[in-house]
PDBQT receptor file of N, H, CA, C and O in Angstrom, charges set to zero:
ATOM      1  N   ASP A   1      75.342  96.742 103.628  1.00  0.00    +0.000 N 
ATOM      2  CA  ASP A   1      74.102  97.032 104.337  1.00  0.00    +0.000 C 
ATOM      3  C   ASP A   1      74.028  98.478 104.822  1.00  0.00    +0.000 C 
ATOM      4  O   ASP A   1      72.949  98.979 105.139  1.00  0.00    +0.000 OA
ATOM      5  N   ASN A   2      75.180  99.143 104.877  1.00  0.00    +0.000 N 
ATOM      6  H   ASN A   2      76.056  98.736 104.619  1.00  0.00    +0.000 HD
ATOM      7  CA  ASN A   2      75.194 100.502 105.420  1.00  0.00    +0.000 C 
ATOM      8  C   ASN A   2      75.039 101.585 104.367  1.00  0.00    +0.000 C 
ATOM      9  O   ASN A   2      74.879 102.758 104.706  1.00  0.00    +0.000 OA
ATOM     10  N   GLY A   3      75.082 101.210 103.090  1.00  0.00    +0.000 N 
ATOM     11  H   GLY A   3      75.212 100.258 102.815  1.00  0.00    +0.000 HD
ATOM     12  CA  GLY A   3      74.973 102.219 102.047  1.00  0.00    +0.000 C 
ATOM     13  C   GLY A   3      75.261 101.637 100.674  1.00  0.00    +0.000 C 
ATOM     14  O   GLY A   3      75.267 100.422 100.474  1.00  0.00    +0.000 OA
ATOM     15  N   ILE A   4      75.497 102.535  99.745  1.00  0.00    +0.000 N 
ATOM     16  H   ILE A   4      75.492 103.522  99.907  1.00  0.00    +0.000 HD
ATOM     17  CA  ILE A   4      75.759 102.147  98.361  1.00  0.00    +0.000 C 
ATOM     18  C   ILE A   4      77.142 102.643  97.971  1.00  0.00    +0.000 C 
ATOM     19  O   ILE A   4      77.499 103.791  98.237  1.00  0.00    +0.000 OA
ATOM     20  N   LEU A   5      77.920 101.764  97.336  1.00  0.00    +0.000 N 
ATOM     21  H   LEU A   5      77.630 100.832  97.120  1.00  0.00    +0.000 HD
ATOM     22  CA  LEU A   5      79.239 102.120  96.834  1.00  0.00    +0.000 C 
ATOM     23  C   LEU A   5      79.209 102.028  95.318  1.00  0.00    +0.000 C 
ATOM     24  O   LEU A   5      78.872 100.985  94.757  1.00  0.00    +0.000 OA
ATOM     25  N   LEU A   6      79.562 103.116  94.663  1.00  0.00    +0.000 N 
ATOM     26  H   LEU A   6      79.837 103.963  95.119  1.00  0.00    +0.000 HD
ATOM     27  CA  LEU A   6      79.678 103.151  93.213  1.00  0.00    +0.000 C 
ATOM     28  C   LEU A   6      81.154 103.291  92.877  1.00  0.00    +0.000 C 
ATOM     29  O   LEU A   6      81.823 104.207  93.355  1.00  0.00    +0.000 OA
ATOM     30  N   GLU A   7      81.657 102.381  92.054  1.00  0.00    +0.000 N 
ATOM     31  H   GLU A   7      81.113 101.637  91.666  1.00  0.00    +0.000 HD
ATOM     32  CA  GLU A   7      83.059 102.439  91.669  1.00  0.00    +0.000 C 
ATOM     33  C   GLU A   7      83.162 102.451  90.153  1.00  0.00    +0.000 C 
ATOM     34  O   GLU A   7      82.574 101.613  89.470  1.00  0.00    +0.000 OA
ATOM     35  N   ILE A   8      83.914 103.410  89.640  1.00  0.00    +0.000 N 
ATOM     36  H   ILE A   8      84.391 104.091  90.196  1.00  0.00    +0.000 HD
ATOM     37  CA  ILE A   8      84.154 103.530  88.207  1.00  0.00    +0.000 C 
ATOM     38  C   ILE A   8      85.658 103.550  88.010  1.00  0.00    +0.000 C 
ATOM     39  O   ILE A   8      86.371 104.301  88.675  1.00  0.00    +0.000 OA
ATOM     40  N   SER A   9      86.141 102.712  87.084  1.00  0.00    +0.000 N 
ATOM     41  H   SER A   9      85.561 102.102  86.543  1.00  0.00    +0.000 HD
ATOM     42  CA  SER A   9      87.575 102.685  86.841  1.00  0.00    +0.000 C 
ATOM     43  C   SER A   9      87.854 102.650  85.346  1.00  0.00    +0.000 C 
ATOM     44  O   SER A   9      87.020 102.223  84.549  1.00  0.00    +0.000 OA
ATOM     45  N   ASP A  10      89.049 103.111  84.987  1.00  0.00    +0.000 N 
ATOM     46  H   ASP A  10      89.727 103.458  85.636  1.00  0.00    +0.000 HD
ATOM     47  CA  ASP A  10      89.482 103.029  83.609  1.00  0.00    +0.000 C 
ATOM     48  C   ASP A  10      90.976 102.746  83.568  1.00  0.00    +0.000 C 
ATOM     49  O   ASP A  10      91.669 102.830  84.582  1.00  0.00    +0.000 OA
ATOM     50  N   ASP A  11      91.452 102.415  82.395  1.00  0.00    +0.000 N 
ATOM     51  H   ASP A  11      90.890 102.347  81.571  1.00  0.00    +0.000 HD
ATOM     52  CA  ASP A  11      92.884 102.155  82.224  1.00  0.00    +0.000 C 
ATOM     53  C   ASP A  11      93.489 103.217  81.305  1.00  0.00    +0.000 C 
ATOM     54  O   ASP A  11      94.379 102.937  80.503  1.00  0.00    +0.000 OA
ATOM     55  N   GLY A  12      92.981 104.438  81.445  1.00  0.00    +0.000 N 
ATOM     56  H   GLY A  12      92.258 104.665  82.097  1.00  0.00    +0.000 HD
ATOM     57  CA  GLY A  12      93.418 105.553  80.612  1.00  0.00    +0.000 C 
ATOM     58  C   GLY A  12      94.747 106.137  81.042  1.00  0.00    +0.000 C 
ATOM     59  O   GLY A  12      95.575 105.457  81.649  1.00  0.00    +0.000 OA
ATOM     60  N   ILE A  13      94.942 107.403  80.721  1.00  0.00    +0.000 N 
ATOM     61  H   ILE A  13      94.270 107.955  80.227  1.00  0.00    +0.000 HD
ATOM     62  CA  ILE A  13      96.243 108.039  80.963  1.00  0.00    +0.000 C 
ATOM     63  C   ILE A  13      96.456 108.442  82.415  1.00  0.00    +0.000 C 
ATOM     64  O   ILE A  13      97.592 108.685  82.823  1.00  0.00    +0.000 OA
ATOM     65  N   GLY A  14      95.391 108.517  83.200  1.00  0.00    +0.000 N 
ATOM     66  H   GLY A  14      94.469 108.319  82.868  1.00  0.00    +0.000 HD
ATOM     67  CA  GLY A  14      95.513 108.895  84.599  1.00  0.00    +0.000 C 
ATOM     68  C   GLY A  14      95.914 110.353  84.760  1.00  0.00    +0.000 C 
ATOM     69  O   GLY A  14      96.038 111.089  83.781  1.00  0.00    +0.000 OA
ATOM     70  N   PHE A  15      96.113 110.759  86.010  1.00  0.00    +0.000 N 
ATOM     71  H   PHE A  15      96.012 110.161  86.805  1.00  0.00    +0.000 HD
ATOM     72  CA  PHE A  15      96.530 112.126  86.321  1.00  0.00    +0.000 C 
ATOM     73  C   PHE A  15      97.059 112.153  87.746  1.00  0.00    +0.000 C 
ATOM     74  O   PHE A  15      96.923 111.178  88.485  1.00  0.00    +0.000 OA
ATOM     75  N   LEU A  16      97.654 113.256  88.124  1.00  0.00    +0.000 N 
ATOM     76  H   LEU A  16      97.765 114.048  87.524  1.00  0.00    +0.000 HD
ATOM     77  CA  LEU A  16      98.111 113.430  89.497  1.00  0.00    +0.000 C 
ATOM     78  C   LEU A  16      96.972 114.070  90.283  1.00  0.00    +0.000 C 
ATOM     79  O   LEU A  16      96.612 115.215  90.007  1.00  0.00    +0.000 OA
ATOM     80  N   PRO A  17      96.390 113.359  91.263  1.00  0.00    +0.000 N 
ATOM     81  CA  PRO A  17      95.245 113.904  91.996  1.00  0.00    +0.000 C 
ATOM     82  C   PRO A  17      95.507 115.287  92.608  1.00  0.00    +0.000 C 
ATOM     83  O   PRO A  17      94.590 116.102  92.700  1.00  0.00    +0.000 OA
ATOM     84  N   GLU A  18      96.728 115.552  93.019  1.00  0.00    +0.000 N 
ATOM     85  H   GLU A  18      97.473 114.890  92.944  1.00  0.00    +0.000 HD
ATOM     86  CA  GLU A  18      97.013 116.867  93.610  1.00  0.00    +0.000 C 
ATOM     87  C   GLU A  18      96.869 117.997  92.592  1.00  0.00    +0.000 C 
ATOM     88  O   GLU A  18      96.708 119.155  92.978  1.00  0.00    +0.000 OA
ATOM     89  N   ASP A  19      96.925 117.677  91.296  1.00  0.00    +0.000 N 
ATOM     90  H   ASP A  19      97.056 116.736  90.982  1.00  0.00    +0.000 HD
ATOM     91  CA  ASP A  19      96.729 118.695  90.266  1.00  0.00    +0.000 C 
ATOM     92  C   ASP A  19      95.295 119.210  90.240  1.00  0.00    +0.000 C 
ATOM     93  O   ASP A  19      95.049 120.311  89.749  1.00  0.00    +0.000 OA
ATOM     94  N   THR A  20      94.350 118.441  90.756  1.00  0.00    +0.000 N 
ATOM     95  H   THR A  20      94.550 117.546  91.155  1.00  0.00    +0.000 HD
ATOM     96  CA  THR A  20      92.951 118.878  90.749  1.00  0.00    +0.000 C 
ATOM     97  C   THR A  20      92.718 120.023  91.726  1.00  0.00    +0.000 C 
ATOM     98  O   THR A  20      91.742 120.762  91.590  1.00  0.00    +0.000 OA
ATOM     99  N   VAL A  21      93.604 120.179  92.709  1.00  0.00    +0.000 N 
ATOM    100  H   VAL A  21      94.396 119.579  92.819  1.00  0.00    +0.000 HD
ATOM    101  CA  VAL A  21      93.473 121.275  93.673  1.00  0.00    +0.000 C 
ATOM    102  C   VAL A  21      93.624 122.618  92.961  1.00  0.00    +0.000 C 
ATOM    103  O   VAL A  21      92.966 123.592  93.324  1.00  0.00    +0.000 OA
ATOM    104  N   ARG A  22      94.483 122.669  91.957  1.00  0.00    +0.000 N 
ATOM    105  H   ARG A  22      95.018 121.877  91.662  1.00  0.00    +0.000 HD
ATOM    106  CA  ARG A  22      94.734 123.911  91.220  1.00  0.00    +0.000 C 
ATOM    107  C   ARG A  22      93.821 124.073  90.010  1.00  0.00    +0.000 C 
ATOM    108  O   ARG A  22      93.897 125.084  89.311  1.00  0.00    +0.000 OA
ATOM    109  N   SER A  23      92.979 123.115  89.761  1.00  0.00    +0.000 N 
ATOM    110  H   SER A  23      92.917 122.295  90.329  1.00  0.00    +0.000 HD
ATOM    111  CA  SER A  23      92.107 123.141  88.592  1.00  0.00    +0.000 C 
ATOM    112  C   SER A  23      91.056 124.245  88.715  1.00  0.00    +0.000 C 
ATOM    113  O   SER A  23      90.596 124.566  89.811  1.00  0.00    +0.000 OA
ATOM    114  N   THR A  24      90.690 124.812  87.577  1.00  0.00    +0.000 N 
ATOM    115  H   THR A  24      91.064 124.552  86.686  1.00  0.00    +0.000 HD
ATOM    116  CA  THR A  24      89.637 125.831  87.568  1.00  0.00    +0.000 C 
ATOM    117  C   THR A  24      88.260 125.219  87.316  1.00  0.00    +0.000 C 
ATOM    118  O   THR A  24      87.249 125.917  87.394  1.00  0.00    +0.000 OA
ATOM    119  N   GLY A  25      88.212 123.918  87.014  1.00  0.00    +0.000 N 
ATOM    120  H   GLY A  25      89.033 123.350  86.951  1.00  0.00    +0.000 HD
ATOM    121  CA  GLY A  25      86.941 123.248  86.769  1.00  0.00    +0.000 C 
ATOM    122  C   GLY A  25      86.177 122.978  88.057  1.00  0.00    +0.000 C 
ATOM    123  O   GLY A  25      86.730 123.047  89.154  1.00  0.00    +0.000 OA
ATOM    124  N   LEU A  26      84.907 122.674  87.901  1.00  0.00    +0.000 N 
ATOM    125  H   LEU A  26      84.457 122.618  87.009  1.00  0.00    +0.000 HD
ATOM    126  CA  LEU A  26      84.057 122.420  89.064  1.00  0.00    +0.000 C 
ATOM    127  C   LEU A  26      83.663 120.961  89.225  1.00  0.00    +0.000 C 
ATOM    128  O   LEU A  26      82.942 120.626  90.165  1.00  0.00    +0.000 OA
ATOM    129  N   GLY A  27      84.113 120.084  88.334  1.00  0.00    +0.000 N 
ATOM    130  H   GLY A  27      84.698 120.356  87.570  1.00  0.00    +0.000 HD
ATOM    131  CA  GLY A  27      83.704 118.685  88.374  1.00  0.00    +0.000 C 
ATOM    132  C   GLY A  27      83.991 117.991  89.692  1.00  0.00    +0.000 C 
ATOM    133  O   GLY A  27      83.079 117.443  90.311  1.00  0.00    +0.000 OA
ATOM    134  N   MET A  28      85.234 118.004  90.128  1.00  0.00    +0.000 N 
ATOM    135  H   MET A  28      85.974 118.449  89.625  1.00  0.00    +0.000 HD
ATOM    136  CA  MET A  28      85.616 117.337  91.385  1.00  0.00    +0.000 C 
ATOM    137  C   MET A  28      84.969 118.025  92.585  1.00  0.00    +0.000 C 
ATOM    138  O   MET A  28      84.468 117.365  93.495  1.00  0.00    +0.000 OA
ATOM    139  N   VAL A  29      84.985 119.350  92.574  1.00  0.00    +0.000 N 
ATOM    140  H   VAL A  29      85.392 119.886  91.834  1.00  0.00    +0.000 HD
ATOM    141  CA  VAL A  29      84.389 120.110  93.677  1.00  0.00    +0.000 C 
ATOM    142  C   VAL A  29      82.905 119.783  93.796  1.00  0.00    +0.000 C 
ATOM    143  O   VAL A  29      82.396 119.570  94.897  1.00  0.00    +0.000 OA
ATOM    144  N   SER A  30      82.216 119.744  92.666  1.00  0.00    +0.000 N 
ATOM    145  H   SER A  30      82.630 119.916  91.771  1.00  0.00    +0.000 HD
ATOM    146  CA  SER A  30      80.786 119.463  92.650  1.00  0.00    +0.000 C 
ATOM    147  C   SER A  30      80.483 118.051  93.156  1.00  0.00    +0.000 C 
ATOM    148  O   SER A  30      79.559 117.856  93.946  1.00  0.00    +0.000 OA
ATOM    149  N   MET A  31      81.265 117.064  92.697  1.00  0.00    +0.000 N 
ATOM    150  H   MET A  31      82.016 117.221  92.056  1.00  0.00    +0.000 HD
ATOM    151  CA  MET A  31      81.041 115.687  93.157  1.00  0.00    +0.000 C 
ATOM    152  C   MET A  31      81.240 115.578  94.662  1.00  0.00    +0.000 C 
ATOM    153  O   MET A  31      80.427 114.969  95.357  1.00  0.00    +0.000 OA
ATOM    154  N   ARG A  32      82.315 116.167  95.163  1.00  0.00    +0.000 N 
ATOM    155  H   ARG A  32      82.975 116.662  94.598  1.00  0.00    +0.000 HD
ATOM    156  CA  ARG A  32      82.589 116.107  96.608  1.00  0.00    +0.000 C 
ATOM    157  C   ARG A  32      81.472 116.789  97.414  1.00  0.00    +0.000 C 
ATOM    158  O   ARG A  32      81.025 116.262  98.433  1.00  0.00    +0.000 OA
ATOM    159  N   GLU A  33      81.032 117.951  96.954  1.00  0.00    +0.000 N 
ATOM    160  H   GLU A  33      81.395 118.379  96.126  1.00  0.00    +0.000 HD
ATOM    161  CA  GLU A  33      80.006 118.697  97.677  1.00  0.00    +0.000 C 
ATOM    162  C   GLU A  33      78.679 117.951  97.693  1.00  0.00    +0.000 C 
ATOM    163  O   GLU A  33      78.014 117.901  98.727  1.00  0.00    +0.000 OA
ATOM    164  N   ARG A  34      78.288 117.377  96.574  1.00  0.00    +0.000 N 
ATOM    165  H   ARG A  34      78.828 117.418  95.734  1.00  0.00    +0.000 HD
ATOM    166  CA  ARG A  34      77.022 116.638  96.528  1.00  0.00    +0.000 C 
ATOM    167  C   ARG A  34      77.042 115.442  97.478  1.00  0.00    +0.000 C 
ATOM    168  O   ARG A  34      76.057 115.165  98.162  1.00  0.00    +0.000 OA
ATOM    169  N   LEU A  35      78.167 114.740  97.514  1.00  0.00    +0.000 N 
ATOM    170  H   LEU A  35      78.967 114.965  96.958  1.00  0.00    +0.000 HD
ATOM    171  CA  LEU A  35      78.264 113.598  98.427  1.00  0.00    +0.000 C 
ATOM    172  C   LEU A  35      78.309 114.057  99.883  1.00  0.00    +0.000 C 
ATOM    173  O   LEU A  35      77.731 113.408 100.756  1.00  0.00    +0.000 OA
ATOM    174  N   ARG A  36      78.988 115.167 100.148  1.00  0.00    +0.000 N 
ATOM    175  H   ARG A  36      79.457 115.694  99.439  1.00  0.00    +0.000 HD
ATOM    176  CA  ARG A  36      79.044 115.697 101.511  1.00  0.00    +0.000 C 
ATOM    177  C   ARG A  36      77.639 116.041 102.015  1.00  0.00    +0.000 C 
ATOM    178  O   ARG A  36      77.320 115.818 103.183  1.00  0.00    +0.000 OA
ATOM    179  N   LEU A  37      76.807 116.582 101.128  1.00  0.00    +0.000 N 
ATOM    180  H   LEU A  37      77.066 116.763 100.179  1.00  0.00    +0.000 HD
ATOM    181  CA  LEU A  37      75.455 116.978 101.520  1.00  0.00    +0.000 C 
ATOM    182  C   LEU A  37      74.596 115.800 101.963  1.00  0.00    +0.000 C 
ATOM    183  O   LEU A  37      73.674 115.981 102.759  1.00  0.00    +0.000 OA
ATOM    184  N   VAL A  38      74.876 114.606 101.468  1.00  0.00    +0.000 N 
ATOM    185  H   VAL A  38      75.624 114.459 100.822  1.00  0.00    +0.000 HD
ATOM    186  CA  VAL A  38      74.104 113.420 101.861  1.00  0.00    +0.000 C 
ATOM    187  C   VAL A  38      74.878 112.528 102.830  1.00  0.00    +0.000 C 
ATOM    188  O   VAL A  38      74.473 111.395 103.094  1.00  0.00    +0.000 OA
ATOM    189  N   GLY A  39      75.995 113.039 103.359  1.00  0.00    +0.000 N 
ATOM    190  H   GLY A  39      76.324 113.959 103.145  1.00  0.00    +0.000 HD
ATOM    191  CA  GLY A  39      76.781 112.276 104.321  1.00  0.00    +0.000 C 
ATOM    192  C   GLY A  39      77.680 111.228 103.688  1.00  0.00    +0.000 C 
ATOM    193  O   GLY A  39      78.158 110.319 104.367  1.00  0.00    +0.000 OA
ATOM    194  N   GLY A  40      77.908 111.357 102.385  1.00  0.00    +0.000 N 
ATOM    195  H   GLY A  40      77.520 112.095 101.834  1.00  0.00    +0.000 HD
ATOM    196  CA  GLY A  40      78.726 110.380 101.668  1.00  0.00    +0.000 C 
ATOM    197  C   GLY A  40      80.191 110.762 101.601  1.00  0.00    +0.000 C 
ATOM    198  O   GLY A  40      80.651 111.682 102.278  1.00  0.00    +0.000 OA
ATOM    199  N   ASP A  41      80.912 110.028 100.761  1.00  0.00    +0.000 N 
ATOM    200  H   ASP A  41      80.539 109.281 100.211  1.00  0.00    +0.000 HD
ATOM    201  CA  ASP A  41      82.353 110.218 100.643  1.00  0.00    +0.000 C 
ATOM    202  C   ASP A  41      82.778 109.951  99.207  1.00  0.00    +0.000 C 
ATOM    203  O   ASP A  41      82.196 109.109  98.524  1.00  0.00    +0.000 OA
ATOM    204  N   LEU A  42      83.791 110.670  98.759  1.00  0.00    +0.000 N 
ATOM    205  H   LEU A  42      84.264 111.354  99.314  1.00  0.00    +0.000 HD
ATOM    206  CA  LEU A  42      84.346 110.488  97.420  1.00  0.00    +0.000 C 
ATOM    207  C   LEU A  42      85.835 110.227  97.552  1.00  0.00    +0.000 C 
ATOM    208  O   LEU A  42      86.544 110.953  98.248  1.00  0.00    +0.000 OA
ATOM    209  N   ASN A  43      86.303 109.184  96.879  1.00  0.00    +0.000 N 
ATOM    210  H   ASN A  43      85.727 108.594  96.313  1.00  0.00    +0.000 HD
ATOM    211  CA  ASN A  43      87.724 108.850  96.866  1.00  0.00    +0.000 C 
ATOM    212  C   ASN A  43      88.153 108.675  95.422  1.00  0.00    +0.000 C 
ATOM    213  O   ASN A  43      87.530 107.931  94.664  1.00  0.00    +0.000 OA
ATOM    214  N   ILE A  44      89.219 109.364  95.048  1.00  0.00    +0.000 N 
ATOM    215  H   ILE A  44      89.725 109.968  95.663  1.00  0.00    +0.000 HD
ATOM    216  CA  ILE A  44      89.739 109.271  93.692  1.00  0.00    +0.000 C 
ATOM    217  C   ILE A  44      91.194 108.857  93.764  1.00  0.00    +0.000 C 
ATOM    218  O   ILE A  44      92.008 109.509  94.418  1.00  0.00    +0.000 OA
ATOM    219  N   SER A  45      91.516 107.756  93.078  1.00  0.00    +0.000 N 
ATOM    220  H   SER A  45      90.855 107.226  92.547  1.00  0.00    +0.000 HD
ATOM    221  CA  SER A  45      92.894 107.260  93.001  1.00  0.00    +0.000 C 
ATOM    222  C   SER A  45      93.292 107.273  91.530  1.00  0.00    +0.000 C 
ATOM    223  O   SER A  45      92.578 106.745  90.677  1.00  0.00    +0.000 OA
ATOM    224  N   SER A  46      94.435 107.880  91.246  1.00  0.00    +0.000 N 
ATOM    225  H   SER A  46      95.015 108.308  91.939  1.00  0.00    +0.000 HD
ATOM    226  CA  SER A  46      94.894 107.925  89.865  1.00  0.00    +0.000 C 
ATOM    227  C   SER A  46      96.411 107.965  89.833  1.00  0.00    +0.000 C 
ATOM    228  O   SER A  46      97.052 108.584  90.682  1.00  0.00    +0.000 OA
ATOM    229  N   VAL A  47      96.967 107.300  88.849  1.00  0.00    +0.000 N 
ATOM    230  H   VAL A  47      96.447 106.797  88.159  1.00  0.00    +0.000 HD
ATOM    231  CA  VAL A  47      98.406 107.285  88.629  1.00  0.00    +0.000 C 
ATOM    232  C   VAL A  47      98.637 107.533  87.144  1.00  0.00    +0.000 C 
ATOM    233  O   VAL A  47      98.082 106.828  86.302  1.00  0.00    +0.000 OA
ATOM    234  N   PRO A  48      99.460 108.538  86.817  1.00  0.00    +0.000 N 
ATOM    235  CA  PRO A  48      99.726 108.786  85.402  1.00  0.00    +0.000 C 
ATOM    236  C   PRO A  48     100.185 107.512  84.686  1.00  0.00    +0.000 C 
ATOM    237  O   PRO A  48     101.081 106.808  85.151  1.00  0.00    +0.000 OA
ATOM    238  N   GLY A  49      99.554 107.237  83.552  1.00  0.00    +0.000 N 
ATOM    239  H   GLY A  49      98.826 107.809  83.174  1.00  0.00    +0.000 HD
ATOM    240  CA  GLY A  49      99.880 106.055  82.764  1.00  0.00    +0.000 C 
ATOM    241  C   GLY A  49      99.208 104.778  83.218  1.00  0.00    +0.000 C 
ATOM    242  O   GLY A  49      99.375 103.738  82.581  1.00  0.00    +0.000 OA
ATOM    243  N   ARG A  50      98.447 104.828  84.308  1.00  0.00    +0.000 N 
ATOM    244  H   ARG A  50      98.311 105.673  84.825  1.00  0.00    +0.000 HD
ATOM    245  CA  ARG A  50      97.826 103.615  84.848  1.00  0.00    +0.000 C 
ATOM    246  C   ARG A  50      96.329 103.708  85.063  1.00  0.00    +0.000 C 
ATOM    247  O   ARG A  50      95.715 102.738  85.508  1.00  0.00    +0.000 OA
ATOM    248  N   GLY A  51      95.728 104.838  84.762  1.00  0.00    +0.000 N 
ATOM    249  H   GLY A  51      96.227 105.626  84.400  1.00  0.00    +0.000 HD
ATOM    250  CA  GLY A  51      94.282 104.942  84.886  1.00  0.00    +0.000 C 
ATOM    251  C   GLY A  51      93.814 105.572  86.184  1.00  0.00    +0.000 C 
ATOM    252  O   GLY A  51      94.603 106.092  86.973  1.00  0.00    +0.000 OA
ATOM    253  N   THR A  52      92.502 105.508  86.378  1.00  0.00    +0.000 N 
ATOM    254  H   THR A  52      91.862 105.086  85.737  1.00  0.00    +0.000 HD
ATOM    255  CA  THR A  52      91.849 106.196  87.490  1.00  0.00    +0.000 C 
ATOM    256  C   THR A  52      90.743 105.319  88.069  1.00  0.00    +0.000 C 
ATOM    257  O   THR A  52      90.071 104.586  87.343  1.00  0.00    +0.000 OA
ATOM    258  N   VAL A  53      90.564 105.403  89.381  1.00  0.00    +0.000 N 
ATOM    259  H   VAL A  53      91.110 105.998  89.971  1.00  0.00    +0.000 HD
ATOM    260  CA  VAL A  53      89.453 104.742  90.062  1.00  0.00    +0.000 C 
ATOM    261  C   VAL A  53      88.730 105.813  90.873  1.00  0.00    +0.000 C 
ATOM    262  O   VAL A  53      89.346 106.517  91.673  1.00  0.00    +0.000 OA
ATOM    263  N   VAL A  54      87.424 105.932  90.662  1.00  0.00    +0.000 N 
ATOM    264  H   VAL A  54      86.924 105.360  90.012  1.00  0.00    +0.000 HD
ATOM    265  CA  VAL A  54      86.589 106.864  91.413  1.00  0.00    +0.000 C 
ATOM    266  C   VAL A  54      85.603 106.035  92.226  1.00  0.00    +0.000 C 
ATOM    267  O   VAL A  54      84.881 105.201  91.679  1.00  0.00    +0.000 OA
ATOM    268  N   ARG A  55      85.580 106.271  93.536  1.00  0.00    +0.000 N 
ATOM    269  H   ARG A  55      86.167 106.948  93.979  1.00  0.00    +0.000 HD
ATOM    270  CA  ARG A  55      84.649 105.566  94.428  1.00  0.00    +0.000 C 
ATOM    271  C   ARG A  55      83.774 106.594  95.139  1.00  0.00    +0.000 C 
ATOM    272  O   ARG A  55      84.273 107.511  95.792  1.00  0.00    +0.000 OA
ATOM    273  N   ALA A  56      82.477 106.425  94.999  1.00  0.00    +0.000 N 
ATOM    274  H   ALA A  56      82.073 105.681  94.468  1.00  0.00    +0.000 HD
ATOM    275  CA  ALA A  56      81.517 107.287  95.687  1.00  0.00    +0.000 C 
ATOM    276  C   ALA A  56      80.670 106.404  96.597  1.00  0.00    +0.000 C 
ATOM    277  O   ALA A  56      80.100 105.405  96.159  1.00  0.00    +0.000 OA
ATOM    278  N   TRP A  57      80.598 106.788  97.862  1.00  0.00    +0.000 N 
ATOM    279  H   TRP A  57      81.061 107.600  98.217  1.00  0.00    +0.000 HD
ATOM    280  CA  TRP A  57      79.812 106.024  98.833  1.00  0.00    +0.000 C 
ATOM    281  C   TRP A  57      78.730 106.929  99.404  1.00  0.00    +0.000 C 
ATOM    282  O   TRP A  57      78.989 108.070  99.787  1.00  0.00    +0.000 OA
ATOM    283  N   VAL A  58      77.506 106.395  99.453  1.00  0.00    +0.000 N 
ATOM    284  H   VAL A  58      77.295 105.468  99.142  1.00  0.00    +0.000 HD
ATOM    285  CA  VAL A  58      76.362 107.116 100.019  1.00  0.00    +0.000 C 
ATOM    286  C   VAL A  58      75.755 106.242 101.103  1.00  0.00    +0.000 C 
ATOM    287  O   VAL A  58      75.439 105.081 100.844  1.00  0.00    +0.000 OA
ATOM    288  N   PRO A  59      75.583 106.771 102.318  1.00  0.00    +0.000 N 
ATOM    289  CA  PRO A  59      75.017 105.967 103.390  1.00  0.00    +0.000 C 
ATOM    290  C   PRO A  59      73.531 105.699 103.159  1.00  0.00    +0.000 C 
ATOM    291  O   PRO A  59      72.823 106.488 102.534  1.00  0.00    +0.000 OA
ATOM    292  N   ARG A  60      73.092 104.579 103.676  1.00  0.00    +0.000 N 
ATOM    293  H   ARG A  60      73.667 103.938 104.184  1.00  0.00    +0.000 HD
ATOM    294  CA  ARG A  60      71.678 104.232 103.611  1.00  0.00    +0.000 C 
ATOM    295  C   ARG A  60      70.904 105.137 104.577  1.00  0.00    +0.000 C 
ATOM    296  O   ARG A  60      71.358 105.411 105.688  1.00  0.00    +0.000 OA
ATOM    297  N   VAL A  61      69.757 105.584 104.142  1.00  0.00    +0.000 N 
ATOM    298  H   VAL A  61      69.388 105.361 103.240  1.00  0.00    +0.000 HD
ATOM    299  CA  VAL A  61      68.896 106.406 104.981  1.00  0.00    +0.000 C 
ATOM    300  C   VAL A  61      68.055 105.486 105.842  1.00  0.00    +0.000 C 
ATOM    301  O   VAL A  61      67.513 104.499 105.344  1.00  0.00    +0.000 OA
ATOM    302  N   ALA A  62      67.937 105.792 107.128  1.00  0.00    +0.000 N 
ATOM    303  H   ALA A  62      68.377 106.593 107.532  1.00  0.00    +0.000 HD
ATOM    304  CA  ALA A  62      67.142 104.966 108.032  1.00  0.00    +0.000 C 
ATOM    305  C   ALA A  62      65.732 104.785 107.490  1.00  0.00    +0.000 C 
ATOM    306  O   ALA A  62      65.085 105.752 107.088  1.00  0.00    +0.000 OA
ATOM    307  N   GLY A  63      65.265 103.559 107.480  1.00  0.00    +0.000 N 
ATOM    308  H   GLY A  63      65.791 102.773 107.807  1.00  0.00    +0.000 HD
ATOM    309  CA  GLY A  63      63.920 103.252 107.021  1.00  0.00    +0.000 C 
ATOM    310  C   GLY A  63      63.849 102.824 105.562  1.00  0.00    +0.000 C 
ATOM    311  O   GLY A  63      62.820 102.311 105.124  1.00  0.00    +0.000 OA
ATOM    312  N   GLU A  64      64.921 103.023 104.802  1.00  0.00    +0.000 N 
ATOM    313  H   GLU A  64      65.757 103.440 105.158  1.00  0.00    +0.000 HD
ATOM    314  CA  GLU A  64      64.934 102.562 103.401  1.00  0.00    +0.000 C 
ATOM    315  C   GLU A  64      65.189 101.092 103.328  1.00  0.00    +0.000 C 
ATOM    316  O   GLU A  64      65.904 100.536 104.162  1.00  0.00    +0.000 OA
ATOM    317  N   SER A  65      64.613 100.451 102.338  1.00  0.00    +0.000 N 
ATOM    318  H   SER A  65      64.032 100.903 101.661  1.00  0.00    +0.000 HD
ATOM    319  CA  SER A  65      64.881  99.016 102.163  1.00  0.00    +0.000 C 
ATOM    320  C   SER A  65      65.600  98.754 100.876  1.00  0.00    +0.000 C 
ATOM    321  O   SER A  65      65.907  97.603 100.563  1.00  0.00    +0.000 OA
TER     322      SER A  65
């Protein structure tokens, strides 16, 4: 009731999330910034060899149904 949760998961090769800090790409940075602008949150869980789960949460805006 408080917002929308989008979850995407795969069973791919995974990665070490701390490696994204040193990345030159803008994908993770862009996703985090867009969610921050609307008061949302991004959580990424990944383990090498076990896949990745990406969760994006956006709060409901007052007055929306």
